[in-house]
Structures are given as C-alpha cells and as structure tokens.
C-alpha positions in Angstrom: -8.0 -26.0 -39.8 -6.6 -22.6 -38.9 -6.6 -21.4 -35.2 -9.3 -19.1 -34.3 -8.2 -15.7 -33.2 -10.2 -14.2 -30.3 -10.5 -10.5 -29.5 -8.2 -9.5 -26.6 -10.0 -9.4 -23.3 -10.8 -5.9 -22.1 -8.9 -5.1 -19.0 -11.3 -4.6 -16.1 -10.1 -1.8 -13.8 -8.6 -3.0 -10.6 -8.9 -1.3 -7.3 -6.3 -1.6 -4.5 -6.9 -0.1 -1.1 -4.2 0.8 1.5 -5.9 1.3 4.9 -4.0 3.8 7.0 -6.6 4.6 9.7 -4.8 3.5 12.8 -1.5 5.5 12.4 -3.4 8.4 10.8 -5.8 8.8 13.7 -2.8 8.7 16.1 -1.3 11.6 14.1 2.0 9.9 13.2 1.2 9.2 9.6 0.5 12.0 7.0 -2.0 10.6 4.5 -1.7 13.6 2.1 2.1 13.2 2.0 1.7 9.4 1.3 -0.8 10.1 -1.5 1.7 12.6 -3.1 4.5 10.1 -2.6 2.6 7.4 -4.6 1.7 9.9 -7.3 5.3 10.9 -7.7 6.8 7.4 -7.5 4.4 5.0 -9.3 6.0 4.0 -12.6 3.9 3.3 -15.7 5.8 1.8 -18.7 9.1 2.3 -16.8 8.6 6.1 -16.3 7.4 8.1 -13.3 5.0 11.0 -13.8 3.3 8.9 -16.6 0.1 8.0 -14.8 -2.3 9.4 -17.4 -5.7 7.8 -17.5 -4.4 4.4 -16.5 -3.7 5.0 -12.8 -5.9 7.0 -10.4 -5.0 7.7 -6.8 -7.8 8.8 -4.4 -7.5 9.7 -0.7 -10.5 8.5 1.4 -10.2 11.0 4.2 -7.7 9.8 6.9 -8.7 6.2 6.5 -7.4 4.9 3.2 -5.7 5.5 -0.1 -7.3 3.9 -3.1 -5.4 3.2 -6.3 -7.5 2.4 -9.3 -5.6 1.0 -12.4 -6.7 -0.1 -15.8 -3.4 -1.7 -16.8 -1.5 -4.7 -15.6 -0.3 -3.6 -12.1 1.2 -5.5 -9.2 -0.3 -5.3 -5.7 3.1 -6.1 -4.4 4.5 -2.9 -6.0 2.2 -0.9 -3.8 3.5 -2.8 -0.7 7.1 -2.0 -1.9 6.3 1.7 -2.3 4.4 1.8 1.1 7.4 0.3 2.9 9.7 2.8 1.1 7.6 5.7 2.4 7.6 4.3 5.9 11.4 4.0 5.8 11.8 7.5 4.5 9.7 8.9 7.4 11.3 6.7 10.1 8.1 4.8 10.8 9.3 1.4 9.6 10.3 0.4 13.2 6.7 0.8 14.4 4.5 0.0 11.5 4.2 -2.9 9.1 2.2 -3.5 5.9 -0.1 -6.5 6.1 -2.4 -7.9 3.4 -5.9 -8.2 4.9 -7.9 -9.2 1.8 -7.1 -9.9 -1.9 -6.9 -6.3 -2.9 -6.3 -4.6 0.5 -3.2 -3.7 2.5 -3.4 -2.3 6.0 -0.8 -0.5 8.2 -0.6 -2.1 11.6 1.6 -1.5 14.6 4.1 -4.1 15.7 3.0 -5.8 18.9 6.0 -4.7 21.0 4.3 -4.5 24.4 3.6 -8.2 24.7 7.1 -9.1 23.7 8.5 -6.8 26.5 6.2 -8.3 29.1 7.3 -11.9 28.1 10.9 -10.9 28.4 10.4 -9.4 31.9 8.6 -12.4 33.1 11.4 -14.7 31.8 14.0 -12.5 33.5 12.2 -12.9 36.9 12.3 -16.7 36.8 
C-alpha cells in the first residue's frame, strides 16, 4: 500500500505584538523609529528589504507595534531585534523585553528603586 500524500497545510498568518506603551508615554522611546528599524532589519529568506506580502509591520499609535507574518517566523527573532534597537539607543540599561503572552512582548523598566532601598537598609545595619 502506497503512502497517501496530503496537501500541504496552508500557513495561517501569525500576529506578534510588541507593547511599548510605558516608555513611549514617558517620551524616552520613539515608536516610529522602532517601526522603521524593524522594517529595515527583518530578514526574509536571508535578505533584508525583502518583506513583500509575507511580513507586515503596523504601528498602533504610541502603544504597540504589530508584526503580521504569513511565513515561518520566530517570535524570538523579534525579541533579538528589539534588544538590538534598545542597545543602539542606549536604553538597554533601563528597559527589558518580557514575554507576557504567547504572541506578545512588552517593554518594562528594570525595578532599580527597590534594589537601592534594600542596599541602603543593609548598609545601615
């Protein structure tokens, strides 16, 4: 008995969200520059500027950047590019990229104030 060939599964578009509301509202993060950075840096089939119909980047005001893809695409690649953008703009010391849900990353501040208060209270003892 010959194996049965099945039709390839149609790739359902994926939607990844990077929430940037906290630093954007504090005016330390430029959402438009981040959107352009992603547009210029995302590689499709090993080449930049090759997004075509397979990758769409949408800015949702000052709250989020949405990346819709219809090809195999790694969410981890978006985290890598986001961290690269933060490093380029000297924001990596204050912000970190945290996964909040399956398809969402969020930029959050490091919690530095609590660490400083703990160190001061230990020094007093």
